[in-house]
C-alpha positions, -999 to +999 in steps of 0.1 A: -096-347+053-132-357+044-146-353+009-170-326+021-140-305+034-122-309+001-152-299-019-159-269+003-123-257+004-113-267-032-087-288-048-052-283-033-067-272+000-044-274+031-041-309+044-021-314+077-015-351+069+006-342+039+025-312+053+057-330+059+055-360+036+090-368+023+104-391-003+117-414+025+082-415+041+065-422+008+091-450+000+087-465+035+049-467+029+054-483-005+078-508+010+055-516+039+027-522+014+050-548-003+051-530-037+084-536-055+088-500-068+111-471-060+098-436-060+120-408-075+114-371-077+119-355-111+116-319-121+080-311-115+069-347-113+076-381-097+081-415-111+081-451-100+108-475-111+105-513-114+140-526-119+151-563-121+186-562-136+190-600-134+161-603-158+169-572-179+137-554-168+135-516-163+101-499-164+089-466-152+056-449-146+054-411-142+030-393-119+026-356-126+025-344-090+051-316-085+055-318-047+060-349-025+039-334+002+009-332-021-001-367-009+002-386+023+025-416+025-005-439+023-017-421-009+018-425-024+016-462-016-018-464-033-004-446-064+025-470-064+000-499-064-017-484-095+016-479-112+027-515-105-006-529-120+002-507-151+038-521-153+026-557-147+001-553-176+028-539-199+051-568-191+023-593-195+016-579-230+052-585-239+051-620-226+076-612-198+070-624-162+080-597-137 
C-alpha cells in the first residue's frame, strides 16, 4: 500500500498484504533477516525475546500491536530489527556482550 493510499483511507485501512500474517510467517521473516529474536503474542500486544541461557541473558521488548496481521511479515522483521538494536544498547550499557 502506498503512502498516498494510507493517507486517503486512514490509519488501519485494509491492507491485503497483511490479511493472513501469522506468528509463524512473522517469525520466518525475522529468522530470514538473521535477527536473533523470537516473537510472542501476548494479550493485546506482542513482544520479542532475546534469550541466551548459556550467558544468563533474557531480555524482552514489547510492541503494542494487538493483531499479528496488522503488519506484513517484512514489517515484523523490521520491528524485530528495531527491538534488537534496543536490546543491544541495553546490554552494552550494562557492559554485557550479547
